[in-house]
N, C-alpha and C positions, 0 to 999 in steps of 0.2 A: 328679791331682785338680784342679789349676788348669785343665788342658786341658778336663776335663769341664765345669767351671763356665763356661768361656768358650763352650763349645758350647751350653750351656743358655741363656746370655745371648743368643747369636746366634739361636737358635730363637725366643726370646721377642721379640727385636727384629723379626724377620721377621713374626711374627704381628701385632705392633702396627702395623707399616708397612702391612700388607695391610688391616687394619681402617681405618686412617686414609685409605688410598686409596679405599676404598669410600665412606666418609662424606664426604670433602672433594673428591675428584676430582683434576684436574690443572690447572695454570696455563699458559696460552698467551698470546702477544701477538697481538692481533687488530687488523684495520683495517677500517673501514666503507667499502664500495665503492659501492653504488648502492641504489636503492629499488624497482626493478621489472625485474630482470634485470641481468646483468653489465655490459652497455653499452647498455641500451635507452632511457635517458632518460625514465623514467616520470614522470608528473605527479602532484601531490598531489590527493587526492579531497576536496571540500569537507566540512568537519566542523562541521555546524551545532551539534551538541550541545556542542562545545567552543569555540565562538565564533571559528572561523577555519578555515583550510585546513591539513591535516596529512597528511604522508606516512603511509600505512598499510602493514602487512605484506602480503606478505613483502618483506624487505630482503635484501641480499646483502653478505657479508663475506668476508675472507680471513684464514686463520691464518698469521701471519708466522713462527711457530715451526716449523711443519711444511711450509709452502708450499702447503697445501690451499686451493684457490680455489672460487668459486661456492658458498659456504656460505650456506644458506638460514636467515634469521633472522626470528623472529616476536616482535614487541615486546610485553612485559608492562608496561612502565613509562612512564607519561605524565608523571611528576614530574621526570624528568631529560631531558637532551638529548644528541644525538650528531650529528656533522657529517660530511659527505663527506670522506674521507681521514683521519679521526681515528683514531689508534692508541690502544689501551688494553690493560691487562692483565686477563684474565678467568680466573675459576675455572669450569671446565667439568665438570659432574657430572650424573649421571643423576637423574631425578625419583624420589625415594625411594618405595618401594612400601608403606611402613608409617609410621604416625605416629611411632613411636620412631626410625626411621631419619631422618625429617625433623628431629626434635628434635635429634638428634646433630649435624646439619650446619646448623642453622637460621641460625647467625651468618654463614654464607657466602652466604646468599640475600639478595637485595635486600629481599624482603618476608617475612623469616623471623621477624618480631617478634611473631607471635601463635601460638605453638606448641601451646597446651594446649586449644584448643577452647572456652575460656570466653568469648571475645569475638570481635569482628571484624565485618565488614560483615553487615548483616541483610537478608535477601531474603524475599519472599513466594514460596514454592515453588508451582508450578502444580498439582502432584499430591501430596496432595489439595489442592484449591483453598483458598487462604487461609492455608495453614500457613506460619508464619514460621520461618526457619532462620537460624542464625548460622554463618558460614564462618570457620574458622581459616586460618592461612597455608597449611598443606599442602592443605586442601580447595580453596583458591583456585587453587593450581597444577594440581590435578586438573581443575577447571572449564576453565581455560585450555587444558590439553592436549586436552580433548575438543573445544573450539571450534576450535582451530587444526588439529586432526586433520581436522575436517570441511572446513575451508578448503583444506588441503593436497590433499584428494581432488578438488577442483575444478580443480587445475592439471594441465596436460597433461604429456607425457613430457619436455618441455624445462624444466619447473618454472618457467616464466615466462609472463606474459600481459599484453598491453596492451589487451585488449578492454574496451569500456565496461561490458559486463555483469559481467565479473569485477571491474572496478574498484568497481562498486556492491556486489557481494557481499562482497568482501574488506573493504570499509569497515564493513559490518555486523558481521562477525566481530571486526574490530579494536576497534570501539567497545564491543562486548559484553565483551571481555576487559578493556579499560580500566575499564569500569563495575565489574567484579568487584574490581579492585585499588584503585579510587578511592572508590566510593560506599558509604554506610552503609544506604541504603534503595533498594529497587527495586520498581516497580509491575508486577505480573504482566501480561503481554500487551503490554508495550512493545516487546520484541524477541523474536521467536519462537525464534530459535536459542539465546538465553540462557535462556529458559524451559526448553527441552529439556535444555540442559547442566546446569542447576540440579537438574533432576529425576533426572538420570542420571550425575552426575559420579563417583559411587562405582564405576562400571563403566568409567571412562576407561581406554583402553589406554596405559599409561605406557611400555611397552617401546620402546626406540629413541629416546625423547625425552631430550634433555639440556637443562639450564639453563645459559646462558652469563651468568654474573653478574660484575659489575665487582669487581675486587679492589683494595682492600677494598670490601665491599658497604655500601650504604646510607649513604654519606657525601656531604656537600655537594660538588657539582661532579663527582660520579662519572658514568660513562657509563651508558647504559640497560641493562636486563636483557632477555634474549631466551630464547625456546625455540627449539630446533633439532633436526633429525633428521640432520644432516650429519656428526656425530661418532661415532666408535666409543665405546660406553659402557664404563664400568668393569666389572669382573667381577661376575657375579650373586652375590647373597648366598650361594646354595648352594655356589658355587665357593669363596668365602671360608671357609665352614664346613668344607668338605672339606679345604682347605689347613690350617686351624687344627687339625682332627682329626689329620691326618698329623703335624703339628708336635708336638702333645701326645703322640702315641704314641711318636714318636722321643725326646722328652724323658723319658718314663717308662722306656723301655728303657735310656737312659743312667743314670737314677737306680738302676735295678736292678743295673747293672754296678758302680756305685759301692758299693752295699751289699754285693755279692758279694766285691768286692775288699777 
């Protein structure tokens, strides 16, 4: 009898761990390497909107836990800083595909503080013209994923570029993302790529994108938060459901054996 109880506890523990893995992701030690290719010595693009010159995405990092290098990083976070050679602990997790999934892991995101859709940055959506929309935290990550996905499509097979044309274009995408996470108001027509993303963020392709959040998130002096496509994502929700179903079936069979005994 005690053996059966232990087995049930083990099954339950596995299910809890699997769900936690899906919601929270995994923690790795990261190091910030460069701003425009592994060793390309990229230069900052002038940032008039933010009163100075700022390096813009893509950046490059290395996972010190796994040894993976040339990790492409797209910055979400203007409020914090990171320096060359800086090491930090990150929570690496997929972009949740549902509001409920985001809410469950909101505390591990740098900008997970507006989970319910009741408030947040307000934008004038281009279609239909003049409509005002409020973005909650999860929707902001969707907008950023759409914008950086378009920027990523401009990179060649080497995933790096020092051309002046790309420097200009990547600054546009970077500032658009910073607007989404910083501003409470946006005038339609200011940035065409942001207009498009605001109109279509609900169709953003989230597959393959991971959020690299500082651990703990949203604390004074923390590192910046990034989007990346360089990591293997955690199991799909359907896989977790399948695993949970198998565990529950096994638990039911054990219960039947207990009753029969």
